[in-house]
C-alpha positions in Angstrom: 0.0 0.0 0.0 2.8 2.4 0.9 4.5 1.8 -2.4 1.3 2.6 -4.3 0.9 5.9 -2.5 4.6 6.7 -3.2 4.2 5.8 -6.9 1.0 7.9 -7.2 2.7 10.9 -5.6 5.7 10.5 -8.0 3.4 10.4 -11.1 1.4 13.3 -9.7 4.5 15.4 -9.3 5.8 14.4 -12.8 2.5 15.3 -14.4 2.4 18.7 -12.5 5.9 19.6 -13.7 5.1 18.6 -17.3 1.9 20.7 -17.2 3.8 23.7 -15.6 6.5 23.4 -18.3 3.8 23.4 -21.1 2.1 26.4 -19.6 5.4 28.3 -19.4 6.3 27.4 -23.0 2.8 28.4 -24.2 2.9 31.8 -22.5 6.4 32.5 -23.9 5.4 31.5 -27.4 2.2 33.6 -27.3 3.8 36.7 -25.9 7.5 37.1 -26.6 7.8 34.4 -29.2 5.7 36.1 -31.8 6.7 39.7 -32.7 3.9 42.1 -31.9 1.8 39.6 -30.0 2.4 41.2 -26.5 1.6 44.7 -27.6 -1.5 43.4 -29.4 -2.7 41.8 -26.2 -1.9 44.9 -24.2 -3.6 47.4 -26.5 -6.3 45.3 -28.2 -5.2 46.6 -31.6 -3.0 45.1 -34.4 -1.5 46.3 -37.6 -3.4 45.2 -40.7 -0.4 43.4 -42.0 0.1 41.6 -38.7 -3.5 40.5 -38.7 -3.3 39.2 -42.3 -0.1 37.3 -41.5 -1.4 35.7 -38.3 -5.2 35.6 -38.7 -5.9 36.0 -42.4 -9.6 35.0 -42.5 -10.5 37.3 -39.6 -8.4 40.1 -41.0 -10.1 40.0 -44.5 -13.5 39.9 -42.9 -12.8 42.9 -40.6 -11.1 44.9 -43.4 -14.1 44.2 -45.7 -16.5 45.4 -43.0 -14.5 48.6 -42.5 -14.4 49.3 -46.2 -18.2 48.7 -46.5 -18.8 51.1 -43.6 -16.6 53.7 -45.3 -18.5 53.4 -48.6 -21.9 53.6 -46.9 -21.0 56.7 -45.0 -22.8 59.7 -46.6 -20.7 62.5 -47.9 -20.8 65.7 -45.7 -23.4 68.2 -46.8 -21.8 71.3 -48.5 -21.8 74.3 -46.3 -23.0 77.6 -47.8 -20.8 80.6 -47.2 -21.9 83.1 -44.6 -23.5 86.3 -46.0 
């Protein structure tokens, strides 16, 4: 019985260390490992080229919506000169 508890604790520690290592690697790769990723997370905004490179489908959809809104925006009414 004591050996089984010892083995279970050993496997538990091993799994915990492996999970911790995976989390550290994941955080590194998603922040410092990709240029511009950390600033994008901090500000919530990305450059159009960065978006196309890393999330092309989302970027094309968003850029298309922005262009549609720009085309649908009415032109400002001309202002008559003051008398």
